[in-house]
N, C-alpha and C positions, 0 to 999 in steps of 0.2 A: 317293172316294178313298179307299184304305187310307193307314193313318199309315207310315212312313217308320220301318223297322226295321231297323237296321243286325244285320249279321252278323259281320263283319269289320273290320280297318281298314287303308287303304292307306298304306304307310310309304314317306316319300321320304327322298332319301339324307341330306338335312339333319337326318330325326328327324322330321319333321312326319309327324301321324298324322288321317288324315281316316277317320271312320267310313263305309262302304259296304255295300251290298247284292250278293249274288252271285244270278246268275239264269241260269239253267242253258239253252244251247242246244241244242236237241235233234239237229240234224243235227253237230255236231260235240261234241267234250268241252271245249269252251272254256264260258267265263261271262263274260255282260256284269258288268262292275264298276260299280254306279251309286251316286253320291254323293248327298246329301242333296238338293243344288240340281237336279240334274238329274232326279232321282225327281220333286220338286215340281213343276216346269217341264213334266214329260212329255217330256221331250229323251231323243235318242238316248245309250246310253253312250259315253264317249271310249275309254276302256281294256276291253281284255278280259283274262283270265283261264285259263291252262291251268295244270294241276298241274305237266308236266314243262317247259313254255317259260317260266312266270313272266307277267310283265305285257308286253302288246303294245299297240302303237297303229297301227291301218289295218296291221296284219301284221308290223311291226319291233320286236323285242324290246327291252324297256326295262329293261336291268340292274341300272339303280339303284333300281327302286319293287319293293315286296314286300309281300304280301297274306299277312295274318295273321289267326287266328281272335279275337275278340274274347273277352279273358279273362273269367271269372267274378270277380266281386269277393270280396274276403276275406273278407265276412259271410256269404256264401252257404254253407251247405252241405246237400250231398243227402244224403236219407234215404228207404227204402223203408217204403210204408206196408203192413202187413199186414192185410188186409182180415178176416180170421179171428182176429185178437186178442182176447183175454177183454177 
């Protein structure tokens, strides 16, 4: 089994943040939203996310929930490595 590696966070109306992974569904533009518990138990994802519709549960839009990408830690800096550097 691979390791749970969250890519996004599910944010509840009260501000709680849950790390989640998004899995593309080939038959639609929706993504399955998988929490760590669901991932480790091998259970089905409860929520789906669509870029235009937002978070849904069994086809019903849940207006209070949001999906946001995880932020890069403040200490991280990206740089390009030039392989031809002297």
